[in-house]
DRENGU-39469 format. One record per residue (C-alpha): x, y, z; residue in three letters. Coordinates in steps of 0.25 Angstrom, whole numbers, plus 5000, padded with zeros to 4 digits. Example, Ala and Ser with C-alpha at 12.3 -4.5 7.8 and 13.67 -1.06 7.14 Angstrom:
2
504949825031Ala/505549965029Ser/
***
This chain:
342
638847224830Met/637647144833Gly/637047014827Tyr/636046984816Lys/634946894822Val/633946824813Ala/632646774819Ile/631946654812Val/630446644816Gly/630346784819Ala/628846794818Thr/628646684828Gly/628346694843Asn/629846664847Val/630446744835Gly/629746864839Arg/630146844854Glu/631646834849Met/631546964842Leu/630947024855Asp/632046964864Val/633247004854Leu/632747144855Ala/632447144870Asp/633747094873Arg/634547184864Lys/635247064857Phe/636347124849Pro/635747114835Ala/636047204824Asp/634947144816Glu/633747044819Val/633146974807Ile/631746904809Pro/631546794799Leu/630346704796Ala/629746624785Ser/629246684772Arg/627846704777Arg/628346794788Ser/629246884780Ile/629047024782Gly/628347004796Val/628747104806Glu/629347064820Val/629747154831Ser/631247164835Tyr/631247274847Gly/630647394841Asp/630847354827Arg/630047274817Arg/630747174808Leu/630247104796Lys/630446954795Cys/631346904784Arg/631346774777Asp/632046654784Leu/632346584771Glu/633146704764Thr/633846764776Phe/635346754776Asp/635746704789Phe/637246724787Ser/636846874790Gln/636346834804Ala/637046804817Asp/635946734824Phe/634646664820Cys/633646644831Leu/632746534825Met/631346514830Ser/630546454818Ala/630446314823Gly/631246184821Ser/630946164807Thr/631446294802Val/632646284812Ser/633046154807Lys/633046204793Glu/633646344795Trp/634546344807Ser/635646264801Pro/635546344789Arg/635646474797Ile/636746424806Ala/637546394794Ala/637546534790Lys/638246574802Gly/636946624810Cys/636846564823Thr/635446504825Val/634746504839Ile/633546414837Asp/632246414845Asn/631746284839Ser/631946134844Ser/632646104831Cys/634146114837Trp/633946094852Arg/634345954852Tyr/635545954842Asp/636845924850Pro/637546034841Asp/636546144844Val/636646204858Pro/635346224865Leu/635446354874Ile/634846424885Val/635846524889Pro/635546524904Glu/635846374904Val/636846334894Asn/637446454887Ala/638746384886Asp/638246284876Ala/637946384866Ile/639346364861Ile/638846244853Gly/638146334843Phe/639346324834Ser/639046184830Lys/637846224822Lys/637646374824Asn/636346344830Ile/635846354845Ile/634546304850Ala/633546364859Asn/632846264869Pro/631346234870Asn/630646344878Cys/630246254889Ser/631646204891Thr/632346344891Ala/631646394903Gln/631846264910Leu/633346254909Val/633446404913Val/632846374926Ala/633546234927Leu/634946274924Lys/635346354937Pro/634746244946Leu/635446134938His/636746204940Asp/636446214955His/635846074959Ala/635945994946Arg/634545954940Ile/634245804939Lys/632745804934Arg/631745904929Val/630245884928Val/629646004920Val/628146034916Ser/628046144907Thr/626846244904Tyr/627146294891Gln/626546414884Ser/625946404870Val/626946504864Ser/627946394864Gly/627046334853Ala/627046464845Gly/626046574841Lys/625046474836Glu/624946414849Ala/624846544856Met/623646584846Asp/623046444849Glu/623046474864Leu/622446614862Trp/621346564852Ser/620946454861Gln/620946534874Thr/620046634867Lys/619146524862Gly/618846474876Lys/618046594878Tyr/617246584865Val/616046494868Pro/615946384857Gly/617346414851Gln/618146284849Glu/619546284854Val/620546224843Glu/621946164846Ala/622846184834Lys/624246214840Lys/624146124852Phe/623545984853Pro/622546034863Lys/621846164867Glu/622846254874Ile/621946354880Ala/621646334895Phe/622346194893Asn/623746134895Cys/624346034884Ile/625345934889Pro/626045924876Gln/627046014869Ile/627645964856Asp/627445824851Val/627445694860Phe/628645604860Met/628745454861Glu/628945454876Asp/627745544879Gly/628445674881Tyr/628245784871Thr/629345854863Lys/629345974872Glu/629545894884Glu/630745824877Trp/631345954873Lys/631346004887Met/632145874891Val/633145874880Ala/633446024880Glu/633646034895Thr/634645924894Lys/635345994883Lys/635346124889Ile/635546094904Leu/635945954907Asp/635745824900Pro/635645754914Thr/634445824918Ile/633145734918Lys/631945814913Leu/630445784910Thr/629445884905Ala/627945894903Thr/627646014893Cys/626346074893Val/625746184885Arg/624846284893Val/623946394888Pro/624946504891Val/625446594880Phe/626946624884Val/627846564894Ser/628146424898His/628146364912Cys/628846244918Glu/628546174931Ala/629946104934Val/630346004944Asn/631845984946Ile/632645884953Glu/634145914957Phe/635345834961Glu/635545914973Arg/634545994982Asp/634146134978Ile/633146214987Glu/632046304980Pro/632646434986Glu/634046394981Glu/633446364967Ala/632746494967Arg/634046574970Glu/634746494959Ile/633646524949Leu/633646674953Arg/635146684949Glu/635046614936Ala/634946684923Pro/633646694916Gly/632746654928Ile/631746724936Gly/631346664949Val/629946704954Val/629546614965Asp/628646664976Lys/627846564983Arg/626546644983Glu/625446654972Pro/626046714960Gly/627446694964Gly/627846634951Tyr/627946664936Val/626946624926Thr/626946624911Pro/626246754910Val/627346824918Glu/628546754911Ala/628046794897Ala/628946894891Gly/630046874901Glu/631446824898Tyr/631546754912Thr/631346614915Thr/630546614928Phe/630546514939Val/629546504950Ser/629046404961Arg/630346344964Val/630146234975Arg/630646104980Ala/630145974973Asp/629845884984Ala/629845754975Thr/631345754973Val/632545764983Asp/633045894976Ser/632045954967Gly/631346094964Leu/630146134956Val/629946264949Met/629146344939Trp/629846404927Ile/629146504917Val/629746574905Cys/629246644892Asp/629446534882Asn/629546624870Leu/630746704877Leu/631646614886Lys/631046494879Gly/631446544865Ala/631746694861Ala/632446734873Leu/633346614874Asn/633646614859Thr/634146764861Thr/634946724873Gln/635646624865Ile/636046724855Ala/636446824866Glu/637346714872Thr/637946694858Met/638346834858Val/638746854872Ser/639746734871Arg/640346784858Gly/639846664850Leu/639446744838Met/640746804835Asn/640146944833Lys/640147064842Ala/638847104847Ala/
***
């Protein structure tokens, strides 16, 4: 017997990816139910080779579902996740709503799968921010080997992280650049995104950091180790899919670049592509559509006694969202936490 899986926000970028990932990984689902707001009732979405019609979130009986994969934003999750969880349906939420709740585990299966047991307190599990997910996947095996003291990360984040409207804005502005006399209008972003970089993701906080940068600090500490010091600068770049990160890591003890590469090659979810020649690294275009978190350009950081520098690239809609959410559900099943035979 398989599971019944509800997808809230099934018509969005991440919701559609969730459906694709569930089908591709052959998640043991007897039934998949796409749910959306009333304006999207009847809209068809793809699940494998099938077409499914979206149903109404407000009228669906969640007591009939085992999992709810939630990707409809914090406002919807805040209202609906506790109600859904109270029906006995386990919520795996992709928004920021529950990430910092001490009674809700924040899970990246390759990093802290054992923490998933805490889901029983609220029957809710949180998925981390997309930029955090790929970072901790790469940090975890190195932290286990040499203990990380400090991380400095600069991100280069694609517009898909801000949703379909953001992707449309990049596309329309890019086309506009080639039409003489046509104005380029910024709506989704604070400044023009085409052929530009914007050093702001989310709102500014009192200390001058943005909320996105704060998320990376708080989530890395919760998922990996609260003693790690981390500072981030998050930048939106004119790329449709995949986030990149330039990362400087300071360790408690020495670790050589080749040693780090070997550790990363053996780690789950990671692909090392690191040839010291033109093109011997992974870029956003190559990472798009891939489940792997890619690490390139591993080298010594000469500014600290025990440090490395590396380049991390990942499809933010997959490992940063839909894939990680599905992996959490798979972990629940494989560990027998659903009290049901697959």
